[in-house]
Structures are given as structure tokens and as C-alpha cells.
C-alpha positions, 0 to 999 in steps of 0.5 A: 715228829715235825722232822718225819713230816718235812722228811716225808713231804721232801721224799714226796716231792722229790718223787713227783715229775717235773711239770714240762707244760710250761717249758714246752709252751716257751719253746713252742713260742720260741719256735713260731716268734722268730717266723712270724716277726720275719713275716711282719716285717716283709709284710710291713716293708712291702705296705711302705714300698707300696705307699711310697710308690703309690705316692711316687706315681700319684705325684707324676700324674698329678704333675703331668695332668696339672700341665695339660690341663694348664695347656688346655686353659690358655688353648680355651682363652685363644680359641675364644679370642679366635671366635671373637675375632671371626664373629666380627669379621666382616671381609671374610665369606661364610666359607672362609669363616668356616674353613677358618674356624674349622682349623681352629676347632679340629686342633681343639678336638685332637688335643682333647682326643691325644690327652683323654687319658688325664682330661675328664670326659665331662670337661671334654665334651663341654669343651667341644660343644662350646666351639660348635657353630661359632663360624655362623655367628656373624651371619646372625641378627644383631640381637641374635649374635649378641646372645650368641657371643654372650653364650660363648663367653660364658661357656669359655668361663664355664670351661675354665671353672670346670678345669680349675675345679678338677685340678683342685685349684678352686679348693685351695683358693678357697683354704687360702682365701678362708686363711688370709681373708684378703681384701682384694679390691682397688678404683680399677676392680670397683670399676670392672665389676660395676661394668659386669653387674650392669652388662648382666642386668642388661643381657 
């Protein structure tokens, strides 16, 4: 009886059509996996190329911007020295001072215009306003002259601070200071800081 049952089951199983659904699904997967993997490879390659290109251009732009800001920093130092010299010069007439200072101011304005692609707009405005009217300081009464020279000095320092801020020097200085915690002091530094505090208190 058991033999008959096994025989009947075998015969019945032989007559059942094979299940091809899983085979078809595997075939479908094999067909689509190839193109998908190729597409994924292309997209990843393009992504990394874009990142590499972006990094390259960012480095080039930063180097260019850094060089221009270094030039602007030194130009503001130079124009400050010229302004102080002009304000203390009693030998020049008002017209001569105006002509002399116009050359310095126009030189700065041309530099800012020619490098406007890299120099922050607000910094351009600040630097331009800093040099306006310096040629008239020499004709001011002593008290107003002192105040005008102090403002000129403060504006110069502010321009340098803005430059350092825009190119990230201030953040780097702060970061390194937090790591190193340097004790930058000496007799000369202490004396200079004392004079600076007295000057601020008197003004």
C-alpha cells in the first residue's frame, strides 16, 4: 500500500509543470543589474570628478584672493603713512596736498575696482571712505586735527581687521591660540600696551 502511495505521488509530481517564476525573476535581475551598476559607476565617477574640480578651483581662487588681500593690506599701510605725512606737512599748500592725496586715493580706488571680483564689497566701501578728506586734516584746529588723525588710524586698523576676517586669518589665529595658549609678553609689549591704554583714556 505504501509502495502504491509513493508510486502515485511520484507520478503526480512528474505531471506538475515546473515553477519558472523564480527563474524568470533571476533572469530579470541579471538583465537589469548590469546597466544599473554601469550607471552607478558613471554617476559616482562624475561626482568625484566634480568634487575634485571644485576643490582644485577653490584652491586656485583662494590663492588668488589671498594674494590680492595681501596687496590691499600693504596698500592700506602705505596710504596711512602717506596720509599722516601729508597731515603733518606744513610746507605744502592746500592745492598741493589735494593733488598729492588724489593720486593716492585714485590709486587705491583703481586697485579696488580692478580686483572687485575677489574683494568683498563692504571692504571696498570701508577702504574708500577711510581715505576721503585726509588732505584737509592739516588745516584743522589742533583738537579737531587730533580727532581726525585718531579716526584715520582707527579706520586703518578696522580695514586690516576686515581683511583678516574675510580670508579667515582671524579664525586661524584664534584656533592656533586655543591650541598653543601662548604667553606672548615682554617688557616692550607691556610698555606698548600701557601707552596704548593711556592714549585711549586721553582720547
